[in-house]
C-alpha positions, 0 to 999 in steps of 0.5 A: 738521137746523139748527145752533143756534150758525150761527143765531145767528152769522148772526142777529148778523151781520145785526143788527149790519149793520142798526144800522150802517146805521141809526146811520150810514147817515142821517148826512152824511160832515162831521156834522150840518148844521142850517139856519135861524135860532137860536130866540130864547129866550122872553120873559117872560109874565105879571107880573115880581115883586121878592119882599122880605125876608119873600117879599112879591111886589112889582111896581115898589114905591116902598119895599122891605126887601131884606134885614133891614139894608138898605131902599130908599125912593123908588123911581123905576123906569126899566126893569121886566120885562126881563132887568134891572130898575133904580130909583133911590131912596134906601137905609137901615138900622138899620147908618146910624140916627140919621143917615139916619132923617130923611136916607137916602143916594141910591142905584140898585138893579139887580135881575138873574137873572129866573128865569121860573115857569110863568105869573110871573116873579121877580128873583133877585139885586140890588144896590145902589149908592150915589151916593156912597159916601164919605158912608156912615157907617163901619158901611156897611162890614158891609153886603152891597149887592152880590149880594144874593140875592131870594127866589124862590118855588118853584111 
């Protein structure tokens, strides 16, 4: 006659031993050892876009409304498609009217936060740096030029 309690105890003992061998038997005493070079982040493939204030996808635009208050024109791109994109141009908006209607202010636009989608990528942030901030009208104090959040469509 067999004893069910003894069978369960022996089974539990062997089960615990098997788990210990499987968990500890494959590791080295000093921890995990990894060889070879680190993986490079994959490069963005496909087109890269900037979405304007209305969500319209644009590539290397010559004019863009980043927000309802900040518009850039005459953009000339120095970089595009990498982690950051940079262009020079003119900045204006309702905050500087009527003075900048005929003569907007020189500025640099920097895009960052490249977010990869399925087959495209979008920049998520923009920063506008006026060339001579001291020449901006007093109303410019109320305008966000740094860390502008851009639209990124969801796929």
